C-alpha positions in Angstrom: -45.7 -2.1 35.3 -45.6 -1.1 31.6 -47.5 2.0 30.5 -48.5 3.6 27.3 -45.4 5.8 27.6 -43.1 2.7 27.2 -44.7 2.3 23.7 -44.8 6.0 22.6 -41.9 5.6 20.2 -43.4 2.5 18.6 -46.9 3.9 18.4 -45.5 7.2 16.8 -43.6 5.1 14.2 -46.6 3.0 13.4 -48.6 6.1 12.4 -45.9 7.6 10.2 -46.3 7.9 6.5 -43.7 6.0 4.5 -43.0 7.4 1.0 -40.9 6.2 -1.9 -37.3 7.5 -1.5 -37.4 7.4 2.4 -34.4 5.9 4.0 -35.4 3.5 6.8 -33.5 1.2 9.3 -35.1 -2.0 10.3 -34.2 -5.3 12.1 -33.9 -8.5 10.1 -36.7 -11.0 11.2 -36.5 -13.4 8.4 -33.9 -14.6 5.8 -34.4 -17.0 2.8 -32.6 -17.5 -0.5 -34.6 -14.9 -2.4 -35.3 -12.1 0.1 -34.9 -10.4 3.5 -37.7 -9.4 5.9 -37.3 -6.5 8.1 -39.3 -5.2 11.2 -39.6 -1.5 10.5 -41.5 -0.6 13.7 -44.4 0.1 11.2 -47.7 -1.5 10.5 -46.2 -3.1 7.5 -43.0 -5.2 7.2 -40.1 -4.4 4.9 -39.0 -6.8 2.1 -35.7 -6.5 0.4 -35.3 -8.9 -2.6 -32.0 -10.5 -3.3 -31.3 -8.3 -6.4 -31.8 -5.3 -4.2 -29.2 -6.2 -1.6 -25.9 -5.8 -3.1 -24.1 -4.9 -6.4 -21.4 -7.5 -5.5 -22.0 -10.6 -7.8 -20.3 -12.8 -5.1 -22.6 -11.5 -2.4 -24.2 -14.5 -0.6 -27.5 -13.5 1.2 -27.7 -16.6 3.5 -24.0 -16.2 4.6 -23.9 -12.3 5.0 -27.2 -11.6 6.7 -28.5 -13.0 9.9 -31.8 -12.5 12.0 -31.2 -9.5 14.3 -28.9 -7.6 12.0 -29.9 -3.9 11.3 -30.2 -2.9 7.7 -30.5 0.6 6.3 -32.4 0.6 3.0 -34.2 3.1 0.6 -38.0 2.7 0.0 -38.8 1.9 -3.7 -42.4 0.9 -3.2 -44.4 1.9 -0.2 -47.0 -0.8 -0.8 -46.4 -3.9 -3.0 -50.1 -4.8 -2.9 -49.6 -7.4 -0.2 -49.0 -4.9 2.5 -45.2 -5.0 2.4 -42.8 -2.0 2.0 -40.3 -2.8 -0.8 -36.9 -1.5 -0.1 -33.4 -1.5 -1.7 -30.3 -1.7 0.3 -28.3 -1.1 -2.9 -29.7 2.5 -3.3 -29.0 3.3 0.3 -25.6 1.6 0.1 -24.7 3.5 -3.0 -25.4 6.8 -1.3 -23.3 5.9 1.8 -20.7 4.1 -0.4 -19.8 7.1 -2.6 -19.5 9.2 0.6 -17.1 6.6 2.0 -15.2 6.3 -1.2 -14.8 10.1 -1.4 -13.3 10.0 2.1 -10.9 7.1 1.1 -9.8 9.3 -1.8 -9.0 12.3 0.3 -7.3 10.3 3.0 -5.5 7.9 0.8 -6.8 4.9 2.6 -5.4 1.6 1.9 -8.0 -1.3 1.6 -8.1 -4.9 0.5 -10.2 -6.0 -2.5 -10.6 -9.2 -4.5 -10.2 -9.2 -8.2 -13.5 -10.2 -9.6 -12.6 -10.4 -13.2 -10.1 -9.5 -15.9 -11.3 -7.1 -18.5 -9.6 -5.3 -21.4 -7.0 -2.9 -20.1 -7.2 -4.0 -16.6 -9.2 -5.7 -13.8 -12.5 -5.3 -11.9 -12.9 -5.2 -8.1 -15.8 -4.2 -5.9 -15.3 -1.8 -3.0 -18.2 -0.8 -0.9 -20.4 -2.6 -3.2 -19.4 -0.3 -6.1 -17.8 -1.8 -9.2 -14.2 -0.4 -9.6 -11.8 -0.5 -12.4 -8.0 -1.1 -11.9 -5.9 -0.1 -15.0 -3.4 -2.7 -16.0 -0.6 -0.1 -15.2 -2.0 0.4 -11.7 -2.4 -3.2 -10.8 1.1 -3.8 -9.1 4.2 -2.0 -8.3 5.8 -3.4 -11.4 4.7 -4.2 -15.0 2.2 -7.1 -15.1 2.7 -9.1 -18.2 -0.1 -11.7 -17.5 -3.2 -10.1 -16.0 -4.9 -13.4 -15.7 -2.5 -14.3 -12.8 -4.3 -11.7 -10.7 -7.8 -13.0 -11.3 -9.3 -14.0 -8.0 -6.4 -12.6 -6.0 -6.8 -10.2 -3.0 -4.7 -7.1 -3.2 -4.3 -3.8 -1.4 -5.5 -0.7 -3.3 -6.2 3.0 -2.9 -9.0 5.1 -4.5 -7.7 7.5 -7.2 -11.1 8.4 -8.8 -14.5 8.5 -7.1 -16.9 10.1 -9.5 -20.5 9.7 -8.1 -22.1 11.6 -10.9 -20.6 9.4 -13.6 -20.5 6.3 -11.4 -16.8 6.0 -12.1 -14.6 4.3 -9.5 -10.9 3.8 -10.3 -8.6 2.0 -8.0 -4.8 1.5 -7.8 -2.7 -1.3 -6.4 0.5 0.3 -7.5 0.5 3.1 -4.8 0.2 0.5 -1.8 2.6 -1.8 -3.5 5.4 0.9 -3.9 4.6 2.1 -0.3 5.2 -1.5 1.1 8.3 -1.9 -1.0 9.7 1.4 0.3 9.0 0.4 3.9 10.8 -2.9 3.4 13.8 -1.2 1.8 13.9 1.4 4.6 14.0 -1.5 7.2 16.8 -3.1 5.2 18.7 0.2 5.0 18.3 0.8 8.9 20.2 -2.6 9.3 23.2 -1.4 7.2 26.2 -0.2 9.1 28.2 2.8 8.3 31.8 1.7 7.6 30.8 -1.6 6.0 32.6 -2.5 2.9 30.6 -4.3 0.1 30.9 -5.2 -3.5 28.4 -3.9 -6.1 27.6 -3.5 -9.7 27.4 -0.2 -11.4 23.7 0.2 -12.6 23.6 3.7 -14.1 25.9 6.6 -14.6 24.7 10.1 -14.1 26.6 13.5 -14.4 26.6 13.7 -10.5 27.6 10.1 -9.8 26.8 6.4 -10.2 24.1 4.2 -8.7 25.4 1.0 -7.4 23.5 -2.2 -6.9 24.8 -3.7 -3.8 25.4 -7.3 -2.8 22.6 -7.1 -0.2 19.9 -6.1 -2.8 19.9 -2.5 -2.0 21.0 0.4 -4.3 23.2 3.3 -3.2 24.6 6.5 -4.7 28.4 6.8 -5.4 28.7 10.6 -5.8 31.2 11.8 -8.3 33.3 13.4 -5.5 33.6 9.9 -3.9 34.7 8.0 -6.8 38.4 8.9 -6.9 41.0 10.7 -5.0 41.8 12.5 -8.2 39.3 15.2 -9.4 37.2 13.8 -12.4 34.7 15.5 -14.8 32.4 12.6 -15.3 31.9 9.1 -13.5 32.5 7.6 -16.9 36.1 8.3 -16.7 36.5 5.7 -14.1 33.4 3.6 -14.2 31.3 1.8 -16.8 27.8 0.2 -16.4 28.0 -3.5 -15.3 31.4 -3.0 -13.8 31.9 -4.7 -10.3 33.3 -2.3 -7.6 34.1 -2.3 -4.0 32.6 0.5 -2.0 32.3 1.7 1.5 29.0 2.8 3.2 29.6 6.3 4.5 26.0 7.4 5.3 22.4 6.1 5.6 20.7 9.4 6.5 17.2 9.9 5.3 17.0 6.1 4.3 19.4 6.8 1.5 22.7 4.9 1.2 25.8 7.1 0.3 28.9 5.1 -0.9 32.5 5.9 -1.5 35.4 4.4 -3.4 37.6 7.3 -2.5 37.5 6.4 1.2 38.9 2.9 0.4 41.6 4.4 -1.8 42.6 6.8 1.0 42.8 4.0 3.5 45.1 2.0 1.2 47.3 4.9 0.5 47.6 5.7 4.3 48.7 2.0 4.9 51.3 2.3 2.1 52.7 5.4 3.8 53.0 3.7 7.2 54.7 0.8 5.4 57.2 3.0 3.5 58.1 4.8 6.8 59.0 1.6 8.4 61.2 0.6 5.5 63.0 3.7 4.9 63.2 5.1 8.5 65.8 4.4 11.2 63.5 2.7 13.7 65.1 -0.2 15.6 63.3 -3.0 17.4 66.1 -5.4 18.1 67.8 -5.7 21.6 71.1 -4.1 20.4 69.1 -1.2 19.1 67.4 -0.7 22.5 70.9 -1.0 24.4 72.8 1.2 22.0 74.0 4.4 23.7 73.4 3.2 27.2 76.4 3.3 29.8 76.8 0.6 32.3 
């Protein structure tokens, strides 16, 4: 049998005084195109107008909210004159959103956002209901010539500025893109076999060696000590940019490909030495050579 104790919490809530600025949680009991009605466990119902639900221009009230959902919102009017408490989910969302965005900034969290529009110098996307700006230089891992190609596209981003006081949110798609590229490159490097011989093109020359673009799409370092069997002062003595070379993979440690031309030269020289020995030596492989000196 139910007693008054069973309704103690509801009774206490019904006598509480609701004030502007309070943050309340209620259960959705009604949804239409213009507003949402909440049961606040209070003598008055809560009303959230469509414009007070979300900052996201693509927010669809009927699709996003269903009866039975719980919503936390901030009181903006304790009595609208018709006995209802008027609330704003946007205000409550903003407080929680900036806390979440600050956490994302600290933890370098990668999240997906949809580009809402292209503006001067970059793009706009909404994260946690907050309008965020993505500079053109941070939109992708590489330079984007036509920003309009990204309009409406969903990309992965990280938070690089979350300034609640100035309502400034800046996002970057570059960091996640480069991270993804690095992961894919590391997977390809892991599949490379030490000892493999490949062709490549000299990309750039440095004092300490040359970077080679390999036929498998990867890049490796050909250290100056591995260019020639002879001591050289600079890679440019032997190589030039754009030149095609044959190299041997000698290491893939730390996801870095180390190459050698010297190793190939040494192998060729070793083969030539063996060949010269056979030509100039006195080895015999014929039957008469094997029987020579034997007494029967």
